[in-house]
VEXKETOR-707899 format. One record per residue (C-alpha): residue in one letter; x, y, z. Coordinates in nm, 3 decimals, padded with zeros to 5 digits. Layout:
{code->A, u->X, v->Y, w->Z}
...
END
This chain:
{code->X, u->-02.814, v->00.336, w->01.025}
{code->X, u->-02.897, v->00.675, w->00.839}
{code->X, u->-02.823, v->00.980, w->00.990}
{code->X, u->-02.944, v->01.293, w->01.000}
{code->X, u->-02.805, v->01.589, w->00.751}
{code->X, u->-02.788, v->01.828, w->01.008}
{code->X, u->-02.578, v->01.623, w->01.301}
{code->X, u->-02.244, v->01.823, w->01.345}
{code->X, u->-01.957, v->01.631, w->01.241}
{code->X, u->-01.640, v->01.537, w->01.526}
{code->X, u->-01.317, v->01.404, w->01.417}
{code->X, u->-01.069, v->01.263, w->01.660}
{code->X, u->-00.782, v->01.019, w->01.643}
{code->X, u->-00.921, v->00.646, w->01.571}
{code->X, u->-00.790, v->00.340, w->01.731}
{code->X, u->-00.710, v->00.002, w->01.606}
{code->X, u->-01.026, v->-00.114, w->01.706}
{code->X, u->-01.229, v->00.164, w->01.563}
{code->X, u->-01.049, v->00.096, w->01.211}
{code->X, u->-01.254, v->-00.240, w->01.180}
{code->X, u->-01.553, v->00.008, w->01.016}
{code->X, u->-01.290, v->00.174, w->00.798}
{code->X, u->-01.192, v->-00.161, w->00.646}
{code->X, u->-01.574, v->-00.246, w->00.599}
{code->X, u->-01.595, v->00.070, w->00.372}
{code->X, u->-01.266, v->-00.036, w->00.163}
{code->X, u->-01.424, v->-00.364, w->00.108}
{code->X, u->-01.719, v->-00.199, w->00.004}
{code->X, u->-01.550, v->00.069, w->-00.230}
{code->X, u->-01.394, v->-00.229, w->-00.401}
{code->X, u->-01.013, v->-00.166, w->-00.268}
{code->X, u->-00.947, v->-00.529, w->-00.169}
{code->X, u->-00.801, v->-00.426, w->00.150}
{code->X, u->-00.537, v->-00.708, w->00.332}
{code->X, u->-00.743, v->-00.889, w->00.589}
{code->X, u->-00.455, v->-00.833, w->00.887}
{code->X, u->-00.306, v->-00.479, w->00.733}
{code->X, u->-00.389, v->-00.251, w->01.045}
{code->X, u->-00.180, v->-00.378, w->01.301}
{code->X, u->00.110, v->-00.270, w->01.077}
{code->X, u->-00.035, v->00.055, w->00.955}
{code->X, u->-00.093, v->00.124, w->01.327}
{code->X, u->00.269, v->00.015, w->01.429}
{code->X, u->00.426, v->00.279, w->01.228}
{code->X, u->00.186, v->00.566, w->01.339}
{code->X, u->-00.064, v->00.527, w->01.598}
{code->X, u->-00.162, v->00.888, w->01.636}
{code->X, u->-00.201, v->00.910, w->01.239}
{code->X, u->-00.563, v->00.773, w->01.215}
{code->X, u->-00.907, v->00.985, w->01.206}
{code->X, u->-01.244, v->00.920, w->01.220}
{code->X, u->-01.511, v->01.143, w->01.168}
{code->X, u->-01.823, v->01.099, w->01.357}
{code->X, u->-02.208, v->01.254, w->01.354}
{code->X, u->-02.386, v->01.180, w->01.657}
{code->X, u->-02.118, v->00.905, w->01.749}
{code->X, u->-02.186, v->00.739, w->01.429}
{code->X, u->-01.873, v->00.722, w->01.218}
{code->X, u->-01.922, v->00.870, w->00.898}
{code->X, u->-01.586, v->00.987, w->00.752}
{code->X, u->-01.204, v->00.858, w->00.766}
{code->X, u->-00.830, v->00.957, w->00.671}
{code->X, u->-00.487, v->00.832, w->00.774}
{code->X, u->-00.183, v->01.079, w->00.787}
{code->X, u->00.106, v->00.859, w->00.883}
{code->X, u->00.457, v->01.000, w->00.931}
{code->X, u->00.749, v->00.820, w->00.853}
{code->X, u->00.984, v->01.080, w->00.915}
{code->X, u->01.058, v->01.429, w->01.004}
{code->X, u->01.012, v->01.516, w->00.644}
{code->X, u->00.759, v->01.241, w->00.500}
{code->X, u->00.398, v->01.142, w->00.547}
{code->X, u->00.169, v->00.922, w->00.361}
{code->X, u->-00.200, v->01.028, w->00.335}
{code->X, u->-00.484, v->00.724, w->00.251}
{code->X, u->-00.836, v->00.598, w->00.354}
{code->X, u->-00.977, v->00.933, w->00.261}
{code->X, u->-01.348, v->00.830, w->00.276}
{code->X, u->-01.685, v->00.975, w->00.342}
{code->X, u->-01.995, v->00.707, w->00.380}
{code->X, u->-02.189, v->00.725, w->00.039}
{code->X, u->-02.491, v->00.862, w->00.198}
{code->X, u->-02.340, v->01.141, w->00.367}
{code->X, u->-02.113, v->01.300, w->00.097}
{code->X, u->-02.173, v->01.643, w->-00.041}
{code->X, u->-02.210, v->01.764, w->00.345}
{code->X, u->-01.851, v->01.905, w->00.400}
{code->X, u->-01.777, v->01.615, w->00.575}
{code->X, u->-01.500, v->01.497, w->00.394}
{code->X, u->-01.328, v->01.840, w->00.362}
{code->X, u->-01.325, v->01.884, w->00.750}
{code->X, u->-01.194, v->01.525, w->00.796}
{code->X, u->-00.918, v->01.603, w->00.520}
{code->X, u->-00.808, v->01.933, w->00.743}
{code->X, u->-00.786, v->01.759, w->01.005}
{code->X, u->-00.585, v->01.453, w->00.947}
{code->X, u->-00.374, v->01.670, w->00.703}
{code->X, u->-00.273, v->01.879, w->01.041}
{code->X, u->-00.095, v->01.579, w->01.158}
{code->X, u->00.175, v->01.575, w->00.903}
{code->X, u->00.289, v->01.948, w->01.015}
{code->X, u->00.534, v->02.058, w->00.708}
{code->X, u->00.598, v->01.710, w->00.581}
{code->X, u->00.614, v->01.678, w->00.214}
{code->X, u->00.320, v->01.437, w->00.194}
{code->X, u->00.262, v->01.139, w->-00.058}
{code->X, u->-00.049, v->00.978, w->-00.171}
{code->X, u->-00.202, v->00.731, w->-00.465}
{code->X, u->-00.517, v->00.919, w->-00.597}
{code->X, u->-00.808, v->00.754, w->-00.785}
{code->X, u->-00.865, v->01.006, w->-01.098}
{code->X, u->-01.211, v->01.128, w->-00.999}
{code->X, u->-01.030, v->01.323, w->-00.724}
{code->X, u->-00.668, v->01.390, w->-00.827}
{code->X, u->-00.822, v->01.770, w->-00.961}
{code->X, u->-00.901, v->01.813, w->-00.604}
{code->X, u->-00.565, v->01.671, w->-00.460}
{code->X, u->-00.397, v->01.916, w->-00.698}
{code->X, u->-00.610, v->02.232, w->-00.570}
{code->X, u->-00.468, v->02.127, w->-00.227}
{code->X, u->-00.123, v->02.169, w->-00.339}
{code->X, u->-00.044, v->01.784, w->-00.474}
{code->X, u->00.158, v->01.749, w->-00.808}
{code->X, u->00.145, v->01.409, w->-01.004}
{code->X, u->00.449, v->01.213, w->-01.074}
{code->X, u->00.354, v->00.891, w->-01.236}
{code->X, u->00.044, v->00.696, w->-01.254}
{code->X, u->00.026, v->00.356, w->-01.082}
{code->X, u->-00.171, v->00.100, w->-01.243}
{code->X, u->-00.316, v->-00.225, w->-01.015}
{code->X, u->-00.271, v->-00.585, w->-01.238}
{code->X, u->-00.483, v->-00.845, w->-01.123}
{code->X, u->-00.518, v->-01.200, w->-01.222}
{code->X, u->-00.450, v->-01.582, w->-01.194}
{code->X, u->-00.071, v->-01.569, w->-01.293}
{code->X, u->00.082, v->-01.810, w->-01.589}
{code->X, u->00.400, v->-01.969, w->-01.507}
{code->X, u->00.711, v->-01.954, w->-01.730}
{code->X, u->00.726, v->-02.159, w->-02.030}
{code->X, u->01.027, v->-02.348, w->-01.897}
{code->X, u->01.010, v->-02.326, w->-01.500}
{code->X, u->01.278, v->-02.586, w->-01.419}
{code->X, u->01.349, v->-02.655, w->-01.057}
{code->X, u->01.229, v->-02.397, w->-00.792}
{code->X, u->01.486, v->-02.134, w->-00.787}
{code->X, u->01.751, v->-02.172, w->-00.544}
{code->X, u->01.812, v->-01.806, w->-00.463}
{code->X, u->01.460, v->-01.760, w->-00.315}
{code->X, u->01.439, v->-01.755, w->00.043}
{code->X, u->01.213, v->-01.685, w->00.349}
{code->X, u->01.293, v->-01.359, w->00.442}
{code->X, u->01.319, v->-01.414, w->00.822}
{code->X, u->01.689, v->-01.595, w->00.688}
{code->X, u->01.812, v->-01.246, w->00.574}
{code->X, u->01.962, v->-01.039, w->00.829}
{code->X, u->01.738, v->-00.787, w->00.955}
{code->X, u->01.931, v->-00.502, w->00.929}
{code->X, u->02.022, v->-00.598, w->00.558}
{code->X, u->01.637, v->-00.648, w->00.434}
{code->X, u->01.576, v->-00.309, w->00.631}
{code->X, u->01.822, v->-00.127, w->00.455}
{code->X, u->01.714, v->-00.275, w->00.121}
{code->X, u->01.346, v->-00.171, w->00.224}
{code->X, u->01.463, v->00.198, w->00.295}
{code->X, u->01.677, v->00.192, w->00.001}
{code->X, u->01.328, v->00.156, w->-00.202}
{code->X, u->01.096, v->00.367, w->00.007}
{code->X, u->01.101, v->00.794, w->00.068}
{code->X, u->01.184, v->00.711, w->00.471}
{code->X, u->01.313, v->00.466, w->00.697}
{code->X, u->01.028, v->00.273, w->00.821}
{code->X, u->01.176, v->-00.012, w->01.070}
{code->X, u->00.856, v->-00.020, w->01.288}
{code->X, u->00.611, v->-00.045, w->00.984}
{code->X, u->00.870, v->-00.328, w->00.832}
{code->X, u->00.877, v->-00.538, w->01.157}
{code->X, u->00.521, v->-00.532, w->01.182}
{code->X, u->00.461, v->-00.609, w->00.788}
{code->X, u->00.673, v->-00.901, w->00.831}
{code->X, u->00.520, v->-01.049, w->01.126}
{code->X, u->00.166, v->-01.023, w->01.058}
{code->X, u->-00.018, v->-01.354, w->01.040}
{code->X, u->-00.077, v->-01.487, w->00.700}
{code->X, u->00.170, v->-01.246, w->00.554}
{code->X, u->00.437, v->-01.439, w->00.321}
{code->X, u->00.777, v->-01.261, w->00.265}
{code->X, u->01.060, v->-01.413, w->00.045}
{code->X, u->01.364, v->-01.242, w->-00.063}
{code->X, u->01.623, v->-01.321, w->-00.322}
{code->X, u->01.984, v->-01.376, w->-00.218}
{code->X, u->02.279, v->-01.442, w->-00.501}
{code->X, u->02.623, v->-01.481, w->-00.413}
{code->X, u->02.563, v->-01.358, w->-00.036}
{code->X, u->02.382, v->-01.068, w->-00.148}
{code->X, u->02.037, v->-00.968, w->-00.104}
{code->X, u->01.895, v->-00.837, w->-00.482}
{code->X, u->01.517, v->-00.792, w->-00.379}
{code->X, u->01.270, v->-00.896, w->-00.123}
{code->X, u->00.853, v->-00.912, w->-00.140}
{code->X, u->00.559, v->-01.004, w->00.089}
{code->X, u->00.243, v->-01.135, w->-00.054}
{code->X, u->-00.074, v->-01.132, w->00.166}
{code->X, u->-00.446, v->-01.261, w->00.213}
{code->X, u->-00.692, v->-01.001, w->00.090}
{code->X, u->-01.064, v->-00.946, w->00.041}
{code->X, u->-01.026, v->-01.072, w->-00.291}
{code->X, u->-00.725, v->-01.178, w->-00.499}
{code->X, u->-00.449, v->-01.190, w->-00.270}
{code->X, u->-00.206, v->-00.874, w->-00.243}
{code->X, u->00.160, v->-00.863, w->-00.281}
{code->X, u->00.364, v->-00.562, w->-00.200}
{code->X, u->00.589, v->-00.468, w->-00.158}
{code->X, u->00.784, v->-00.594, w->-00.451}
{code->X, u->01.157, v->-00.436, w->-00.457}
{code->X, u->01.432, v->-00.600, w->-00.681}
{code->X, u->01.751, v->-00.489, w->-00.836}
{code->X, u->01.634, v->-00.628, w->-01.194}
{code->X, u->01.339, v->-00.755, w->-01.363}
{code->X, u->01.514, v->-01.127, w->-01.361}
{code->X, u->01.506, v->-01.084, w->-00.988}
{code->X, u->01.145, v->-00.958, w->-01.008}
{code->X, u->00.995, v->-01.212, w->-01.176}
{code->X, u->01.177, v->-01.496, w->-00.969}
{code->X, u->01.020, v->-01.327, w->-00.657}
{code->X, u->00.676, v->-01.286, w->-00.846}
{code->X, u->00.643, v->-01.622, w->-00.922}
{code->X, u->00.773, v->-01.761, w->-00.614}
{code->X, u->00.468, v->-01.530, w->-00.406}
{code->X, u->00.200, v->-01.645, w->-00.654}
{code->X, u->00.280, v->-01.966, w->-00.562}
{code->X, u->00.275, v->-01.893, w->-00.166}
{code->X, u->-00.059, v->-01.715, w->-00.263}
{code->X, u->-00.182, v->-02.054, w->-00.402}
{code->X, u->-00.073, v->-02.239, w->-00.071}
{code->X, u->-00.309, v->-01.999, w->00.125}
{code->X, u->-00.581, v->-02.080, w->-00.133}
{code->X, u->-00.585, v->-01.781, w->-00.376}
{code->X, u->-00.520, v->-01.836, w->-00.717}
{code->X, u->-00.528, v->-01.484, w->-00.827}
{code->X, u->-00.329, v->-01.230, w->-00.723}
{code->X, u->-00.295, v->-00.825, w->-00.709}
{code->X, u->-00.011, v->-00.625, w->-00.754}
{code->X, u->00.027, v->-00.230, w->-00.734}
{code->X, u->00.280, v->-00.127, w->-01.000}
{code->X, u->00.403, v->00.203, w->-01.063}
{code->X, u->00.434, v->00.308, w->-01.436}
{code->X, u->00.797, v->00.510, w->-01.327}
{code->X, u->00.940, v->00.146, w->-01.387}
{code->X, u->00.822, v->00.014, w->-01.734}
{code->X, u->00.957, v->-00.310, w->-01.625}
{code->X, u->00.695, v->-00.382, w->-01.397}
{code->X, u->00.447, v->-00.359, w->-01.648}
{code->X, u->00.604, v->-00.566, w->-01.916}
{code->X, u->00.675, v->-00.847, w->-01.637}
{code->X, u->00.276, v->-00.796, w->-01.541}
{code->X, u->00.161, v->-00.865, w->-01.867}
{code->X, u->00.403, v->-01.179, w->-01.917}
{code->X, u->00.262, v->-01.364, w->-01.640}
{code->X, u->-00.073, v->-01.293, w->-01.770}
{code->X, u->-00.234, v->-01.000, w->-01.544}
{code->X, u->-00.436, v->-00.738, w->-01.646}
{code->X, u->-00.472, v->-00.385, w->-01.545}
{code->X, u->-00.740, v->-00.340, w->-01.353}
{code->X, u->-00.765, v->00.042, w->-01.229}
{code->X, u->-00.493, v->00.341, w->-01.154}
{code->X, u->-00.416, v->00.584, w->-00.939}
{code->X, u->-00.164, v->00.872, w->-00.940}
{code->X, u->00.108, v->00.904, w->-00.724}
{code->X, u->00.134, v->01.285, w->-00.614}
{code->X, u->00.321, v->01.469, w->-00.343}
{code->X, u->00.273, v->01.848, w->-00.151}
{code->X, u->00.711, v->01.902, w->-00.169}
{code->X, u->01.013, v->01.734, w->-00.235}
{code->X, u->01.068, v->01.357, w->-00.125}
{code->X, u->01.391, v->01.183, w->-00.079}
{code->X, u->01.490, v->01.022, w->-00.413}
{code->X, u->01.445, v->00.644, w->-00.465}
{code->X, u->01.567, v->00.435, w->-00.744}
{code->X, u->01.244, v->00.385, w->-00.903}
{code->X, u->01.371, v->00.072, w->-01.141}
{code->X, u->01.371, v->-00.150, w->-00.829}
{code->X, u->01.005, v->-00.061, w->-00.760}
{code->X, u->00.817, v->-00.343, w->-00.904}
{code->X, u->00.553, v->-00.330, w->-00.672}
{code->X, u->00.468, v->-00.080, w->-00.390}
{code->X, u->00.357, v->-00.187, w->-00.051}
{code->X, u->00.013, v->-00.047, w->-00.042}
{code->X, u->-00.218, v->00.218, w->-00.159}
{code->X, u->-00.325, v->00.335, w->00.184}
{code->X, u->00.040, v->00.356, w->00.314}
{code->X, u->00.284, v->00.382, w->00.017}
END
């Protein structure tokens, strides 16, 4: 449907049911969204999703998800292609960003929008590259790693603590939903009774998406990546995609060692200070949409 350019934009909060149209836009943009991501996204902050409408028809979107009283994350900033350049994006941006209040806000910005984000007060701290492909197996794979276990076998409080250490805010609501979403497969690595990493793989529009991939060491990350790739093959996807931060050079080395190739990049940007994390443990961010 083509709308008249003169229509008045109305921005309001979106429901989980509304968000299906935004997922279709993400598919059209080539962002490879997860099949069932929205349930977990809304579990974290159901008030943080916005749609702009003209004459009742959705034309723009943004999410600004509050994680704590100090940190929020912005994503899904989209305007329908046939209605770009009319100011709908900026109006939607302002309405969504107001939800963050005085929190520091993060985002993963595509290159052609980064100057706009800088003008809005965001500063880049590192690049993130999406690595994609059919991963090769190690030269001497041997038996399955006995330290890899289903994440459900790990004490929930231990898993939540590990996740919190690798993210700029605690996110128990999101994590609980992310691990329980149908189709998501979560694995952990436990050595001598100690959790040394965990990761999640999920079906997506194209390649299976891995995220997060958090680990103490490159060896822990490699073991988890191999096991998650095997899980992806089990649900029918030989190819995987993982968003790896440049701030951890070992992540890119692991991806290249497994034969994955960089496809596109974003920049992680913030409006203010955020809780520090051990960047050497972040081998794959959870999502570009929610950080």
